C-alpha positions as CSV (number, residue, x, y, z in Angstrom):
1,M,-37.0,84.8,74.0
2,K,-37.0,81.3,73.3
3,A,-38.3,81.6,69.5
4,K,-35.7,84.3,69.1
5,V,-32.8,82.0,70.2
6,Q,-34.2,79.0,67.7
7,K,-34.4,81.6,64.9
8,Q,-30.7,82.5,65.6
9,L,-29.8,78.9,65.7
10,S,-31.5,78.0,62.4
11,N,-29.8,80.9,60.8
12,Q,-26.5,79.7,62.0
13,S,-27.2,76.2,60.7
14,E,-28.4,77.5,57.5
15,L,-24.8,79.2,57.0
16,Q,-22.9,76.0,58.0
17,V,-24.5,73.9,55.3
18,S,-24.3,76.4,52.5
19,P,-23.6,74.6,49.1
20,W,-21.2,77.3,48.1
21,L,-17.3,76.3,48.3
22,G,-16.2,80.0,47.6
23,E,-16.5,82.4,45.0
24,Y,-14.3,83.8,41.8
25,Q,-14.4,87.0,39.9
26,D,-15.1,86.5,36.2
27,C,-12.4,87.8,34.1
28,F,-14.9,88.9,31.4
29,T,-17.6,90.5,33.6
30,F,-15.8,91.3,36.7
31,K,-19.0,89.8,38.5
32,I,-18.4,87.7,41.6
33,K,-19.7,84.1,40.9
34,P,-20.2,81.2,43.4
35,V,-18.4,78.0,43.2
36,T,-20.1,75.0,44.2
37,Q,-18.7,71.2,44.3
38,A,-21.1,70.7,41.5
39,F,-19.6,73.7,39.7
40,I,-16.0,71.9,40.2
41,E,-17.1,68.4,39.1
42,R,-18.7,70.0,35.7
43,F,-15.6,72.4,35.2
44,A,-13.7,69.2,35.6
45,A,-15.7,67.0,33.2
46,D,-15.6,69.8,30.6
47,L,-11.8,70.3,30.8
48,V,-11.1,66.6,29.9
49,K,-13.8,66.7,27.2
50,W,-12.2,70.0,25.7
51,A,-8.8,68.8,25.7
52,Y,-9.7,65.3,24.4
53,T,-12.1,66.1,21.7
54,N,-10.9,69.7,20.6
55,N,-8.2,69.5,18.0
56,E,-7.5,73.3,18.7
57,A,-6.6,72.6,22.5
58,L,-3.3,73.1,22.5
59,I,-2.3,75.0,25.9
60,I,-4.3,74.5,29.1
61,S,-4.7,78.3,29.5
62,Q,-7.0,78.5,26.5
63,F,-9.6,76.6,28.3
64,Y,-9.9,78.4,31.7
65,L,-9.3,81.8,30.2
66,G,-12.1,80.8,27.7
67,K,-14.3,80.4,30.8
68,G,-13.4,83.8,32.6
69,I,-11.1,82.2,35.0
70,S,-8.0,83.6,36.1
71,P,-4.5,81.6,36.2
72,Q,-4.6,82.1,39.9
73,T,-8.0,81.0,40.6
74,Y,-7.5,78.0,38.4
75,Y,-4.4,76.8,39.9
76,R,-5.8,77.5,43.5
77,W,-8.8,75.4,42.5
78,I,-6.5,72.5,41.4
79,N,-4.7,72.7,44.8
80,Q,-7.8,72.4,46.7
81,H,-9.8,69.8,44.6
82,N,-8.6,66.5,43.6
83,T,-11.3,66.0,41.1
84,L,-9.9,68.9,39.1
85,K,-6.2,68.2,39.9
86,E,-7.0,64.7,38.2
87,A,-8.8,66.3,35.3
88,H,-6.0,68.8,34.7
89,E,-3.5,66.1,34.8
90,T,-5.6,64.1,32.1
91,A,-6.1,67.2,30.1
92,M,-2.5,68.0,30.1
93,L,-1.5,64.4,29.0
94,C,-4.0,64.6,26.0
95,I,-2.7,68.2,24.8
96,G,0.7,66.9,25.3
97,N,-0.3,63.9,23.0
98,R,-1.7,66.2,20.5
99,R,1.3,68.5,20.5
100,E,3.8,65.5,20.1
101,I,1.8,63.8,17.3
102,G,1.6,67.5,15.5
103,A,5.5,67.6,15.8
104,L,6.1,64.3,14.5
105,K,3.7,64.9,11.5
106,R,5.3,68.4,11.1
107,Q,2.3,70.4,11.9
108,F,4.0,72.2,14.7
109,S,7.4,73.2,15.1
110,E,9.4,70.4,16.6
111,A,11.7,72.7,18.5
112,M,8.7,74.5,20.1
113,V,7.1,71.3,21.1
114,T,10.3,69.9,22.7
115,Q,11.2,72.8,24.5
116,R,7.8,72.8,26.5
117,Q,6.7,68.9,26.1
118,H,7.8,68.2,29.9
119,A,4.9,70.6,30.9
120,Y,2.3,68.4,29.3
121,D,4.1,64.8,29.7
122,T,5.7,63.4,33.0
123,A,7.6,60.9,31.0
124,W,9.3,63.7,29.1
125,E,10.3,65.4,32.4
126,A,11.9,62.2,33.5
127,D,13.7,61.7,30.3
128,R,14.8,65.3,30.7
129,V,16.2,64.5,34.1
130,R,17.8,61.5,33.1
131,D,19.4,63.1,30.2
132,K,20.7,65.9,32.2
133,Q,22.2,63.2,34.6
134,D,23.6,61.2,31.8
135,K,25.6,64.3,30.8
136,I,27.1,64.8,34.2
137,D,27.9,61.3,34.4
138,V,29.8,61.3,31.0
139,A,31.6,64.5,32.0
140,V,32.8,63.2,35.6
141,A,33.8,59.8,33.4
142,I,35.8,61.8,31.1
143,K,37.5,63.8,33.7
144,Q,38.1,60.6,35.7
145,A,39.7,59.1,32.6
146,E,42.0,62.2,32.1
147,K,43.2,61.7,35.4
148,E,44.1,57.9,34.8
149,P,46.3,58.0,31.7
150,E,46.8,54.3,32.0
151,K,43.5,53.4,30.9
152,K,43.1,53.2,27.0
153,N,39.5,53.3,26.7
154,L,36.4,54.7,28.4
155,T,33.0,52.9,27.9
156,V,30.1,55.4,28.4
157,V,26.3,54.0,28.7
158,M,23.8,56.9,27.6
159,S,20.1,56.8,27.3
160,C,18.8,57.7,23.7
161,L,15.8,60.6,23.9
162,K,14.0,59.0,21.2
163,D,13.5,55.3,21.7
164,H,14.6,55.2,25.3
165,S,17.2,52.7,24.5
166,K,20.7,52.4,25.9
167,T,23.7,52.5,23.7
168,E,27.1,52.1,24.3
169,Q,30.1,54.1,22.8
170,T,33.7,53.8,23.4
171,C,35.7,57.0,23.7
172,E,39.7,56.9,23.3
173,T,41.2,58.8,25.9
174,I,44.5,60.8,24.9
């Protein structure tokens, strides 16, 4: 009886020290594959290397779909593993740089890159939010100036998207 209990305990402890973090279904083979910490770390390193060295790396989904991993699985892993999250952010920045430089050199459509660049570069997102707020501030200032006809000039400070500089413009009110 004692040997049977020890065997059960050793089987339970083997389950607790399993190197598997989980599993996923390969999109190409539909086979279930194990996920270990080493797999996540290797996947993260491959992602950054791919984004940095591959000139054809223009969309992040090219990487994980090419590895047979679904978008749901990829983004779940990003939320679960800080190593992969950091690699994802680095890869997105590499891709964003490539896309922006390509647009500047007219290799890619400037309109297309501008439309999605905020997803690849957090500085672009901050600019987009600031520009939106600038437009709101200008509209509010113009409405306020219309309500106060005794004021002759309205000074509006706007940030410029291209060079992040501040410019002043004077608008005459009617």
